[in-house]
C-alpha positions, -999 to +999 in steps of 0.1 A: -548+371+053-511+371+052-490+356+024-453+355+020-438+363-014-404+348-021-383+360-050-355+341-068-326+348-091-328+382-110-362+389-096-347+390-061-322+416-074-350+437-089-370+437-057-340+441-034-351+415-009-355+377-010-390+377+006-416+399+023-451+394+037-482+409+021-516+414+037-544+406+013-582+403+016-597+368+018-602+350-015-573+368-032-554+353-061-519+353-074-530+382-097-541+402-066-508+395-049-489+407-080-510+439-081-500+447-045-463+438-051-461+460-082-475+489-062-445+486-038-418+473-062-426+487-097-392+475-111-407+440-111-434+450-136-410+446-165-407+409-158-445+403-156-449+382-187-421+358-179-426+350-142-436+316-128-454+310-095-452+281-072-468+271-039-452+241-022-440+218-050-465+228-076-466+256-102-498+276-101-515+301-124-524+337-117-560+328-110-550+304-082-568+312-049-544+319-020-548+308+016-537+325+047-500+315+054-492+305+018-456+310+006-456+320-030-423+314-049-420+340-077-394+329-102-380+337-136-384+311-164-368+278-156-337+272-176-316+241-181-280+237-188 
């Protein structure tokens, strides 16, 4: 299945692109997606503990099962001002 990873704020700067597509096996999770991303973009590993993930308008956890065509927003912690 194909999933689009979208990066925001300083995570986008670390990765060097705002988004890219990742091919994953069926029944993959956010954790599986991250493993694949870290293999290609190791600079992102340093932010692992602080990232948030969203699909649509909902935040999801690392064990969330992905579906073909999902767009996963990968964000730094939400900050107010």
